[in-house]
BAMARLO-341323 format. One record per residue (C-alpha): residue number from 1; x, y negated, z. Coordinates in steps of 0.02 Angstrom, whole numbers. Layout:
- NUM, X, Y, Z;
...
% end
This chain:
- 1, -2149, -673, -196;
- 2, -2139, -851, -132;
- 3, -2026, -798, 12;
- 4, -1910, -706, -108;
- 5, -1904, -859, -219;
- 6, -1858, -970, -71;
- 7, -1724, -848, -17;
- 8, -1651, -844, -192;
- 9, -1649, -1035, -198;
- 10, -1558, -1043, -31;
- 11, -1431, -915, -85;
- 12, -1400, -1009, -248;
- 13, -1357, -1164, -146;
- 14, -1216, -1073, -56;
- 15, -1057, -1170, -99;
- 16, -949, -1083, -229;
- 17, -795, -1158, -146;
- 18, -817, -1042, 4;
- 19, -816, -892, -111;
- 20, -665, -958, -206;
- 21, -572, -982, -42;
- 22, -617, -807, 17;
- 23, -558, -732, -148;
- 24, -395, -828, -141;
- 25, -363, -772, 38;
- 26, -413, -591, 7;
- 27, -312, -561, -151;
- 28, -166, -663, -84;
- 29, -161, -558, 74;
- 30, -160, -394, -23;
- 31, -12, -444, -131;
- 32, 84, -530, 9;
- 33, 71, -377, 122;
- 34, 132, -269, -21;
- 35, 283, -383, -42;
- 36, 321, -376, 145;
- 37, 315, -187, 139;
- 38, 436, -187, -6;
- 39, 568, -291, 81;
- 40, 539, -205, 249;
- 41, 596, -37, 178;
- 42, 697, -87, 27;
- 43, 782, 82, -3;
- 44, 613, 168, -3;
- 45, 548, 35, -123;
- 46, 690, 69, -245;
- 47, 655, 255, -231;
- 48, 469, 227, -268;
- 49, 509, 124, -422;
- 50, 634, 254, -481;
- 51, 541, 417, -442;
- 52, 355, 377, -436;
- 53, 317, 218, -533;
- 54, 440, 256, -675;
- 55, 407, 96, -771;
- 56, 469, 108, -950;
- 57, 594, -16, -1021;
- 58, 648, -90, -853;
- 59, 778, -40, -725;
- 60, 694, 16, -560;
- 61, 800, -104, -456;
- 62, 757, -250, -568;
- 63, 572, -201, -568;
- 64, 573, -191, -377;
- 65, 654, -363, -363;
- 66, 530, -438, -487;
- 67, 380, -361, -398;
- 68, 439, -417, -226;
- 69, 474, -592, -290;
- 70, 302, -610, -367;
- 71, 213, -530, -217;
- 72, 300, -645, -93;
- 73, 310, -803, -197;
- 74, 141, -816, -282;
- 75, 15, -776, -143;
- 76, 62, -928, -37;
- 77, 19, -1037, -188;
- 78, -146, -946, -206;
- 79, -188, -962, -21;
- 80, -157, -1150, -9;
- 81, -228, -1180, -182;
- 82, -75, -1256, -264;
- 83, -49, -1226, -451;
- 84, -187, -1100, -421;
- 85, -237, -1062, -599;
- 86, -56, -1036, -646;
- 87, -31, -926, -492;
- 88, -166, -805, -550;
- 89, -70, -760, -709;
- 90, 77, -661, -637;
- 91, -40, -569, -519;
- 92, -156, -525, -663;
- 93, -4, -464, -759;
- 94, 47, -354, -613;
- 95, -128, -282, -603;
- 96, -123, -237, -788;
- 97, 45, -150, -766;
- 98, -9, -59, -608;
- 99, -173, -5, -686;
- 100, -102, 55, -852;
- 101, 66, 125, -800;
- 102, 66, 167, -615;
- 103, -104, 202, -534;
- 104, -240, 217, -665;
- 105, -356, 305, -543;
- 106, -360, 154, -428;
- 107, -461, 57, -555;
- 108, -596, 3, -430;
- 109, -469, -92, -323;
- 110, -387, -165, -477;
- 111, -554, -217, -549;
- 112, -600, -308, -388;
- 113, -434, -401, -379;
- 114, -439, -445, -564;
- 115, -620, -506, -553;
- 116, -577, -621, -407;
- 117, -423, -688, -497;
- 118, -518, -713, -660;
- 119, -651, -813, -569;
- 120, -515, -923, -494;
- 121, -428, -939, -662;
- 122, -588, -990, -753;
- 123, -677, -1091, -617;
- 124, -528, -1159, -520;
- 125, -482, -1146, -336;
- 126, -628, -1246, -266;
- 127, -631, -1397, -151;
- 128, -533, -1310, -13;
- 129, -369, -1320, -106;
- 130, -219, -1432, -130;
- 131, -257, -1435, -316;
- 132, -425, -1517, -280;
- 133, -344, -1642, -161;
- 134, -211, -1687, -289;
- 135, -341, -1712, -427;
- 136, -450, -1820, -313;
- 137, -300, -1926, -262;
- 138, -246, -1951, -442;
- 139, -422, -1999, -495;
- 140, -435, -2125, -352;
- 141, -269, -2203, -402;
- 142, -326, -2219, -583;
- 143, -490, -2301, -529;
- 144, -396, -2423, -417;
- 145, -274, -2471, -555;
- 146, -321, -2633, -648;
- 147, -359, -2607, -832;
- 148, -209, -2710, -890;
- 149, -88, -2605, -783;
- 150, -136, -2440, -863;
- 151, -10, -2353, -971;
- 152, -55, -2302, -1149;
- 153, -79, -2121, -1090;
- 154, -209, -2179, -963;
- 155, -312, -2269, -1094;
- 156, -450, -2178, -1185;
- 157, -416, -2120, -1361;
- 158, -489, -2217, -1505;
- 159, -628, -2156, -1619;
% end
């Protein structure tokens, strides 16, 4: 029992930021590869959106453009950790659409992607991200700023 307890304590000390980075890279790679496939065979992509996906209320060409734009534009933000929480939202939206309207039987993949994105949305991108670097830099600048040079928005609110 003591050995199991020590093992559990060691595992609990594993940095969350490594897991957050792995999740960002993994989900980002899945969506980015999908976007590359779309633009690599555009005519086939249009055919898929028209004949197989059959999304209601949206033109297949417009849907294909929107999907390719999100799949190629958002994952780089996720990978480098820039505007990371915001970047999870369009991908989560795509997962909901794919799960409910396109491939409902692929729920295990969708659940895994959504769980990773929800962790990033709720806990942030971790220390291995540009977001973290930006926040640290801003905090250091605020600390270095003399009290009389602070703007009213930098000052704490009154009681």
